[in-house]
C-alpha positions as CSV (number, residue, x, y, z in Angstrom):
1,M,-65.9,36.9,-118.4
2,A,-68.2,34.1,-117.2
3,R,-66.7,30.7,-117.5
4,S,-67.9,27.0,-117.4
5,E,-66.2,24.4,-115.2
6,R,-66.7,20.7,-115.6
7,V,-67.2,18.9,-112.2
8,E,-68.6,15.7,-110.9
9,F,-70.1,14.5,-107.6
10,T,-71.6,11.3,-106.2
11,G,-75.3,10.9,-106.8
12,S,-78.1,9.2,-104.8
13,Q,-77.2,5.7,-106.0
14,G,-73.4,6.0,-105.6
15,D,-72.7,6.8,-109.3
16,K,-70.6,9.7,-110.5
17,L,-72.8,12.5,-111.9
18,A,-71.4,14.8,-114.6
19,A,-72.0,18.5,-114.0
20,K,-71.1,22.0,-115.2
21,L,-70.6,24.9,-112.9
22,E,-71.3,28.2,-114.6
23,W,-69.2,30.9,-112.9
24,P,-69.9,34.7,-113.2
25,A,-67.1,37.0,-114.0
26,G,-66.8,38.3,-110.4
27,T,-67.7,37.0,-107.0
28,P,-71.0,35.1,-107.2
29,R,-74.1,36.9,-105.7
30,A,-75.4,33.5,-104.9
31,F,-75.2,29.8,-106.0
32,A,-78.1,27.9,-107.7
33,V,-78.8,24.4,-108.9
34,F,-80.6,23.8,-112.2
35,A,-82.6,20.6,-112.7
36,H,-83.3,19.6,-116.3
37,C,-86.5,18.0,-117.7
38,F,-87.4,14.3,-117.8
39,S,-85.0,12.2,-120.0
40,C,-83.1,15.4,-121.0
41,S,-79.6,16.4,-119.9
42,K,-77.7,19.3,-118.5
43,D,-76.7,20.4,-122.0
44,I,-80.2,20.8,-123.4
45,F,-80.8,24.3,-124.8
46,A,-82.9,25.6,-121.8
47,A,-80.5,24.4,-119.2
48,N,-77.4,25.6,-121.0
49,R,-78.7,29.0,-122.0
50,I,-80.5,29.9,-118.8
51,S,-77.6,28.8,-116.6
52,R,-75.1,30.9,-118.6
53,R,-77.4,33.9,-118.7
54,L,-77.8,33.7,-114.9
55,A,-74.0,33.5,-114.6
56,Q,-73.8,36.8,-116.5
57,T,-76.0,38.4,-113.9
58,G,-73.8,37.2,-111.1
59,I,-75.4,33.9,-110.0
60,A,-73.2,30.8,-110.1
61,V,-75.3,27.8,-111.4
62,L,-74.6,24.1,-111.1
63,R,-76.4,22.0,-113.8
64,F,-76.0,18.3,-113.9
65,D,-77.1,15.1,-115.5
66,F,-79.4,12.9,-113.3
67,T,-78.3,9.3,-112.8
68,G,-78.2,7.4,-116.0
69,L,-78.6,10.4,-118.3
70,G,-76.2,12.5,-120.4
71,H,-72.6,11.9,-119.2
72,S,-73.5,10.6,-115.8
73,E,-72.9,7.1,-114.6
74,G,-75.7,4.7,-113.6
75,D,-78.7,2.9,-115.1
76,F,-81.6,5.2,-116.0
77,A,-83.9,2.2,-115.6
78,N,-83.2,2.0,-111.9
79,T,-84.1,5.7,-111.3
80,N,-87.4,7.3,-110.5
81,F,-88.8,10.6,-109.3
82,S,-87.6,10.0,-105.8
83,S,-84.0,9.3,-106.9
84,N,-84.1,12.5,-109.0
85,V,-85.0,14.4,-105.8
86,E,-82.1,12.7,-104.0
87,D,-79.7,13.6,-106.8
88,L,-80.7,17.2,-106.4
89,V,-80.0,17.1,-102.7
90,A,-76.6,15.5,-103.5
91,A,-75.9,18.4,-105.9
92,A,-76.7,20.9,-103.3
93,R,-74.5,19.1,-100.7
94,Y,-71.7,19.2,-103.2
95,L,-71.9,22.9,-103.6
96,E,-72.1,23.4,-99.9
97,A,-68.9,21.3,-99.4
98,E,-66.9,22.8,-102.2
99,H,-68.1,26.4,-102.5
100,Q,-71.3,27.6,-100.9
101,A,-74.7,26.1,-100.2
102,P,-77.3,27.0,-102.9
103,A,-79.8,29.7,-102.2
104,L,-81.8,29.1,-105.3
105,L,-83.3,26.0,-107.0
106,I,-84.5,26.1,-110.6
107,G,-86.3,23.3,-112.2
108,H,-87.5,22.7,-115.8
109,S,-90.5,20.5,-116.5
110,L,-90.3,17.4,-114.2
111,G,-87.2,19.0,-112.8
112,G,-89.5,21.8,-111.6
113,A,-91.5,19.3,-109.6
114,A,-88.3,17.8,-108.2
115,V,-86.9,21.1,-106.9
116,I,-90.2,21.8,-105.1
117,V,-89.8,18.5,-103.2
118,A,-86.0,18.8,-102.7
119,A,-86.2,22.3,-101.2
120,H,-87.8,20.8,-98.1
121,D,-84.5,19.0,-97.3
122,L,-82.2,22.0,-98.0
123,P,-82.4,24.7,-95.4
124,S,-80.0,27.0,-97.4
125,V,-82.5,27.4,-100.2
126,K,-84.2,30.8,-100.0
127,A,-86.2,30.7,-103.3
128,V,-87.5,28.2,-105.9
129,A,-88.3,28.8,-109.5
130,T,-90.1,26.4,-111.9
131,L,-90.3,26.5,-115.7
132,G,-93.1,24.6,-117.5
133,A,-93.5,22.3,-114.4
134,P,-96.3,19.8,-114.1
135,S,-98.6,19.8,-111.0
136,D,-98.0,16.1,-110.5
137,A,-95.2,13.7,-111.2
138,E,-97.5,11.3,-113.0
139,H,-97.8,13.8,-115.8
140,V,-94.7,12.2,-117.5
141,K,-96.6,9.0,-118.2
142,H,-98.1,10.4,-121.3
143,Q,-94.7,10.4,-122.9
144,F,-94.8,6.6,-123.0
145,E,-98.5,5.9,-122.7
146,A,-98.5,3.3,-125.4
147,S,-96.1,1.1,-123.3
148,L,-97.9,1.4,-119.9
149,D,-99.7,-2.0,-120.2
150,E,-96.4,-3.7,-121.1
151,I,-94.6,-2.1,-118.2
152,E,-97.3,-3.2,-115.8
153,K,-97.5,-6.8,-117.1
154,K,-93.8,-7.4,-117.8
155,G,-92.2,-5.1,-115.2
156,L,-90.4,-3.1,-117.9
157,A,-90.5,-1.9,-121.5
158,K,-88.3,-0.2,-124.0
159,V,-89.6,3.2,-124.9
160,H,-88.5,6.1,-127.1
161,L,-88.2,9.5,-125.6
162,A,-87.1,12.4,-127.8
163,G,-85.9,9.9,-130.4
164,R,-83.7,7.9,-127.9
165,P,-84.4,4.5,-126.4
166,F,-84.9,4.2,-122.6
167,T,-86.0,1.3,-120.3
168,I,-88.8,2.2,-118.0
169,K,-89.5,-0.2,-115.1
170,K,-92.6,-0.7,-113.1
171,Q,-90.9,0.8,-110.0
172,F,-90.9,4.1,-111.8
173,L,-94.6,4.0,-112.3
174,D,-95.1,2.9,-108.7
175,D,-93.0,5.8,-107.5
176,I,-94.9,8.6,-109.4
177,R,-98.4,7.1,-108.9
178,G,-100.7,9.6,-107.3
179,R,-97.8,11.9,-106.5
180,T,-99.2,15.4,-106.6
181,L,-97.4,18.5,-105.5
182,E,-100.1,20.4,-103.7
183,E,-98.9,19.3,-100.2
184,A,-95.2,19.9,-101.1
185,I,-96.0,23.4,-102.4
186,S,-98.3,24.3,-99.5
187,T,-95.5,23.5,-97.0
188,L,-92.6,24.9,-99.1
189,K,-92.2,28.1,-97.0
190,R,-90.1,29.7,-99.6
191,P,-90.8,32.3,-102.3
192,L,-92.0,30.5,-105.5
193,L,-91.8,31.7,-109.1
194,V,-94.0,29.8,-111.5
195,A,-93.0,30.5,-115.2
196,H,-95.0,28.8,-117.9
197,S,-95.9,29.3,-121.5
198,P,-99.7,29.6,-122.3
199,V,-99.0,27.6,-125.5
200,D,-97.0,24.8,-123.9
201,A,-98.2,21.7,-125.8
202,T,-96.3,19.3,-123.5
203,V,-97.3,20.5,-120.0
204,S,-100.5,22.6,-120.3
205,I,-100.9,26.0,-118.6
206,D,-103.5,24.4,-116.3
207,N,-100.6,22.9,-114.4
208,A,-99.2,26.3,-113.6
209,S,-102.6,27.4,-112.3
210,K,-102.7,24.4,-109.9
211,L,-99.2,25.1,-108.7
212,F,-99.8,28.8,-108.2
213,I,-103.1,28.3,-106.3
214,A,-101.6,25.7,-104.0
215,A,-98.6,27.9,-103.1
216,K,-98.5,30.3,-100.2
217,H,-97.3,33.8,-100.5
218,P,-94.8,35.2,-101.5
219,K,-95.5,33.7,-104.9
220,S,-95.2,35.0,-108.5
221,F,-96.4,33.9,-111.9
222,V,-94.8,34.9,-115.2
223,S,-96.2,34.0,-118.6
224,L,-93.5,32.9,-121.1
225,D,-95.5,34.2,-124.1
226,G,-94.9,32.3,-127.3
227,A,-92.3,29.9,-125.9
228,D,-92.4,26.1,-126.5
229,H,-92.0,23.7,-123.7
230,L,-88.2,23.2,-124.2
231,L,-87.6,26.9,-124.6
232,T,-85.7,26.2,-127.8
233,R,-85.6,29.8,-128.9
234,Q,-82.6,31.6,-127.4
235,E,-84.7,34.8,-126.7
236,D,-87.2,32.7,-124.7
237,A,-84.5,31.1,-122.6
238,W,-82.7,34.5,-122.0
239,H,-86.1,36.1,-121.1
240,A,-86.7,33.4,-118.5
241,A,-83.2,33.7,-117.1
242,D,-83.5,37.5,-116.8
243,I,-86.8,37.2,-115.0
244,I,-85.4,34.6,-112.6
245,A,-82.4,36.8,-111.9
246,A,-84.4,39.9,-111.2
247,W,-86.9,38.1,-109.0
248,A,-84.4,36.1,-107.1
249,S,-82.2,39.1,-106.2
250,R,-84.8,40.1,-103.6
251,Y,-84.3,36.8,-101.7
252,V,-80.9,35.1,-102.4
253,E,-78.1,37.7,-102.1
254,E,-76.1,37.1,-99.0
255,E,-74.8,40.7,-98.8
256,M,-77.3,43.2,-100.2
257,L,-75.9,46.4,-101.7
258,G,-76.8,49.6,-100.0
259,E,-78.5,52.5,-101.8
260,P,-76.3,54.1,-104.5
261,P,-75.5,57.8,-104.1
262,A,-77.4,60.5,-105.9
263,S,-75.9,62.6,-108.7
264,K,-76.8,65.9,-110.2
265,N,-77.2,66.6,-113.9
266,F,-73.9,66.0,-115.8
267,E,-72.2,64.9,-112.5
268,V,-70.6,61.5,-112.1
269,V,-70.4,60.2,-108.5
270,V,-68.2,57.3,-107.6
271,Q,-68.6,55.8,-104.1
272,E,-67.4,52.6,-102.4
273,T,-70.1,50.0,-101.9
274,G,-68.4,48.6,-98.8
275,R,-68.7,45.1,-100.3
276,G,-65.1,44.5,-101.5
277,K,-61.8,46.2,-101.5
278,F,-62.3,48.1,-104.8
279,E,-65.9,47.7,-105.7
280,N,-67.6,51.1,-106.3
281,F,-70.9,52.5,-107.4
282,V,-70.7,54.7,-110.5
283,V,-73.7,57.0,-110.8
284,A,-74.2,59.3,-113.8
285,D,-77.4,61.3,-114.1
286,G,-79.3,58.5,-112.3
287,H,-77.8,55.6,-114.3
288,V,-76.1,53.2,-111.9
289,S,-73.2,50.8,-112.7
290,M,-70.3,49.2,-110.9
291,A,-66.5,49.6,-111.1
292,D,-64.0,47.1,-109.7
293,E,-60.6,45.5,-110.2
294,P,-59.7,42.0,-111.3
295,L,-59.2,39.2,-108.8
296,S,-55.5,39.2,-109.6
297,V,-55.0,42.6,-107.9
298,G,-57.3,42.1,-105.0
299,G,-60.6,43.1,-106.5
300,T,-63.8,41.0,-106.9
301,N,-64.2,41.6,-110.6
302,N,-67.8,42.7,-110.2
303,G,-67.5,45.6,-112.7
304,P,-65.3,47.1,-115.3
305,T,-62.0,48.7,-114.3
306,P,-61.4,52.5,-114.5
307,Y,-59.4,52.0,-117.7
308,H,-62.3,50.0,-119.1
309,Y,-64.5,53.0,-118.5
310,L,-62.0,55.3,-120.2
311,N,-62.0,53.0,-123.2
312,A,-65.8,52.9,-123.1
313,A,-66.1,56.7,-123.1
314,L,-63.8,57.0,-126.1
315,G,-65.5,54.1,-127.9
316,A,-69.1,55.3,-127.3
317,C,-68.2,58.8,-128.3
318,S,-66.5,57.6,-131.5
319,V,-69.5,55.5,-132.5
320,M,-72.0,58.3,-131.8
321,T,-69.9,60.9,-133.7
322,V,-69.6,58.6,-136.7
323,R,-73.3,57.9,-136.6
324,M,-74.3,61.6,-136.6
325,Y,-72.0,62.2,-139.6
326,A,-73.3,59.2,-141.5
327,E,-76.9,60.2,-140.9
328,R,-76.2,63.8,-142.0
329,K,-74.6,62.5,-145.2
330,G,-77.3,59.9,-145.8
331,W,-74.8,57.1,-146.1
332,P,-76.1,53.5,-145.7
333,V,-74.3,52.6,-142.4
334,T,-76.2,49.7,-140.8
335,R,-74.0,49.3,-137.7
336,I,-70.9,50.8,-136.2
337,T,-68.6,49.0,-133.8
338,A,-65.5,50.3,-131.9
339,S,-63.1,47.9,-130.2
340,L,-60.5,49.5,-127.9
341,N,-57.4,48.3,-125.9
342,H,-55.2,50.3,-123.6
343,N,-51.6,49.8,-122.9
344,K,-48.4,51.7,-122.2
345,G,-45.7,51.9,-124.8
346,H,-42.8,53.8,-126.4
347,A,-44.1,56.5,-128.8
348,E,-41.3,57.4,-131.2
349,D,-43.7,59.4,-133.3
350,C,-45.4,61.3,-130.4
351,E,-46.3,64.6,-132.1
352,A,-47.8,66.0,-128.9
353,C,-44.6,65.3,-126.8
354,L,-42.4,68.3,-126.0
355,E,-38.7,68.1,-126.6
356,G,-37.0,66.1,-123.9
357,Q,-40.4,64.8,-122.6
358,E,-40.7,61.2,-121.6
359,T,-42.0,59.2,-124.7
360,N,-43.4,56.3,-122.7
361,V,-47.1,57.1,-123.2
362,D,-50.5,55.6,-122.8
363,I,-51.6,54.1,-126.1
364,I,-55.2,53.3,-126.9
365,E,-55.6,51.0,-129.9
366,R,-59.0,51.7,-131.5
367,T,-60.5,49.6,-134.3
368,M,-63.6,50.9,-136.1
369,K,-65.9,48.6,-138.0
370,F,-68.5,50.0,-140.4
371,E,-71.2,47.7,-141.7
372,G,-73.2,48.7,-144.8
373,D,-72.9,49.2,-148.5
374,L,-70.0,51.7,-148.4
375,D,-67.1,52.4,-150.8
376,A,-63.5,52.7,-149.8
377,E,-63.6,56.5,-149.8
378,Q,-66.6,56.6,-147.5
379,R,-65.0,54.2,-145.1
380,A,-61.8,56.3,-145.0
381,K,-63.8,59.4,-144.2
382,L,-65.7,57.7,-141.4
383,L,-62.4,56.6,-139.9
384,E,-61.2,60.2,-140.1
385,I,-64.4,61.4,-138.4
386,A,-63.9,59.0,-135.5
387,D,-60.7,60.9,-134.6
388,K,-62.8,64.1,-134.3
389,C,-65.1,62.9,-131.5
390,P,-65.1,65.2,-128.5
391,V,-63.7,62.6,-126.1
392,H,-60.8,61.9,-128.5
393,R,-60.1,65.6,-128.6
394,T,-60.2,65.8,-124.8
395,L,-57.7,63.0,-124.4
396,N,-55.4,64.7,-126.9
397,S,-55.6,68.1,-125.2
398,P,-54.1,69.4,-122.0
399,V,-56.5,68.4,-119.2
400,V,-56.6,70.3,-115.9
401,I,-58.0,68.3,-112.9
402,R,-58.9,70.3,-109.8
403,T,-59.5,68.2,-106.7
404,H,-61.4,69.6,-103.7
405,Q,-62.4,68.1,-100.4
406,G,-66.1,67.5,-100.0
């Protein structure tokens, strides 16, 4: 199971920056840094959901609060676009020192502009992805346009961004003035993914066009249809993460998997990947998955264990069998869920055991959940039907396994 770890590192101005490292369940395919939008934090929906979704695909992601934002130390008023870039570089250096240098940078909104610039100082970065990024850093001025004159005359002003007060100093305006990204993109020399919503009301789609035109190949554009700028809908954030994971896998994995073996109809082929002590391809009729063991026994946890697959076979068969029966009866079953656990125990009531046979047996605890407008009699019948699924019958019958040398 993926997990989240709270960490901190020293930022560009010497302050402690708060961060979260999203770990995948197994050995990371790669490490990434996620840069949030202007005046946001690492815990904004987009940063949170995308980082966790990427961790589920095997990419470890560090998301952090820029200086003076979220839970990080420092004064936001003393920061600017340049310091954000330097914070990004500091985050990458932290990963390199503690774990592994990042191969992927992901930036949302102004964070997208920052990752494009920061990549130039990070030789480990193999790919860069942006989400709703502006084509120039000056774009953020429209968020406090009413206070621009005051900032220019007085040197600073209090502004409200996303309902919160911030102090913006003139040095911030000076830093972003005339700062376009065309040159930074044209010299990026990394694959670039530009993801943008055509209905983005904060950073218009024209910005994506400028970024894409300025970029050199390999470059890709993805339209985040229907999404708002902050990707507040969970399905939009997950969609963006899935696209990034699929696109980045071509560039960022240190140790690429070889070609999985072929399988004939109804044949299951299990073959070592060569990338870990217990990691295996599992190929069934063209469908490819992985099998592995937990870290605690020397595996890399990059796939379910053999007993997980055994439980999965019984669970899937149970659900399918009950579904067929319910459909045939016309019963209003909206969803069926099977939860299974395997352990070894003492079976005093083992009906299948012969006299004198060892009664320490494998026990699979199966819980069936039936959703829908069903009465108690119907639920009891469905539970009985689950016991009649073909895999259940196989497990309760004598099984002969013949092993041959190939």
